[in-house]
N, C-alpha and C positions, 0 to 999 in steps of 0.2 A: 504494500500500500504506500509506503513512503516513496518508492520509486515511481509509482503511478502519479502520486501527487506532484512530485518534482517534474515529471514529464508534462503533465497538464499545465503546470505553471509556466514551464519553459515554452511550450507550444502556443498556449492560449493567452497568456498575459500580454504579449506584444499586440494582440488584436484588441485588447481592452479588458477591463475588469468584468464587464457584462458577460463576455464569452466565457471567462473562467468561472464565474458564478453559475452560469447556465450549465456548464459541464459538471460542476459539483452537484448541483441540484438534480440533474438527470442521470448522473452516474452513481446512484446509491441503491441500496437494496430495496428501499421503499418504492422507488421509481420502477425498478425491475419487477417487483411484485405486482404493482398496479398494471404495468404493461402486460404481464403474464395473464392476469385475470381478464383483461380486455381481450387478449388474443384467444385465450382458451375458453372463456365463458364462465360465468359464475357457477352454473350448475355442475360443470365438470370439475371445477376447483373444489366445490363443496363435497362432491363425491370422493375426491382424493383425500380431503381433510378427514372425512368420516372414516375412510379405510385406514388412514394413519392412526386415528384415535383407537380404533378397534385393535390394530396391531400393537399399540402401546399397552393396551389392556392385557395382552398375553403375559406380560412380565410384572403385573401389578400385584399388590398384596391381596386384593380381592380374587384374582385368578388363582392364588395359591390356597384359598380357603379349604378346598377338599383335601389337599395334601397335608395341610397343617394338622388335621385331626387323625391322620394315619400314624401307625407306629413308625418310628424312625427307620429309614432305609435308604437305598441308593435309587436315584431317579435318572431315567433316560428321558430328557426333554429336548426340545429344539435348542440349538446352541445359544440363541439369544435369551432363552428362559433360564439358563444356568445361574446368572447372578441373582435373579429373583428367588429361585429355589434355595440358594444359599442364604440370602438375606432375610427371607420371611418365614423359613421353616427350619426344622431340626434335621432335615435330610441332606444328603450329599448329592451332587450332580456330577455326571461323567464329563460334561463339556460346558464350556463358556466361551465367549468371544475373545479369547486370549491367544496370542500367537504362540505361546509356549506349550499349548495343550494339543499338539497335533494328533496324538493317538486318540484322545477323546473326541475330537472333531471328526476324524475319519470313522471311528466306530459309530458315532451318531449318524453319519451319512449311511453307513452300512445297515444300521437298524431301520431307518426310515425309508431308504430308497434302494437298498441292496436286496439280494436274494437270500440272505442268511441271517435275518433279524433275530430269530430265536437263539441261534448259536452264539451270537455276540452278546445278547442279553444274559444267557447262561454263563458264558465265560466271564463276564463282568460282575456277576452276582447282583443283577438289577432286580429290585423289588417292584418298582412302579414305572409306568410309561406315561408321559404327559405330552399332549399335542395341543396345538392351537390353530384352528382353521382360519383365523384372521391374519396369521403371520405370513410374510412372504415365503418363508421356508415351506409352508403347507403347499403352495402352488408349485414350488420348485421340486419338492420330493414327489408330489403326485404325478408330475410329468415324467419322472424317472422310474415309475413303477415301484414295486415293493410294498411294504406294510402300509404306508400312507395311501397309496393308490387303492389298496384293499379296503382300508377304513373309509375312504371317500365314497365307496360304493355301498357302505353299510355292512360289509362283511367283517365281523370281528373274529379273529382266530380263536380256537378253543382254549388256547393257552393264555388268553387275556380275559380278565373280568372287569367290565366297566364299573367305575366307582362314581360316575356322575360328572357334571359340569360345574365350573365356577367361572362366571363371566364367559370369556371366550375359550378358556382352557378346559380340556377334557382329561380325565385321569383314569388309568387302568392299573389293575394289579396283575403282576406276572404270576401265573399259576405254575408251580414247580412240579 
């Protein structure tokens, strides 16, 4: 930003202070937001905002309500749910959006989109499975097949017991 400010000053100040002021007023995030709404349309922007709010709910304390009342255990949730699982419950999570947890992230991918979900869950000693249909991960995993694609069609494997929904999050117990 300092470089941009210096460039604007250098290029526009010789033309006059009005040009510089106009560039500053039009070159900020508020102006870009208003231009985006004008180009995209308020209904489409509102739809995206609502989808974002639903997505945020996937990691809220309210979304963890079903999990909070379960006996402590290990949870396989979407990667972005990892911090909420750790922060709001007594449970552990196998993955979070941390660059040093490659194995947990890869196992999460195998659980939700791979062909060997149950084997990974058993190897990891997972007690609970948590999904969120409002998360971007839901659409990504569903397109790649596997467990999420199966759950999307209403087919719950016999080794999962549904424990209900809290907000946008759904919880399952792993049957051993």
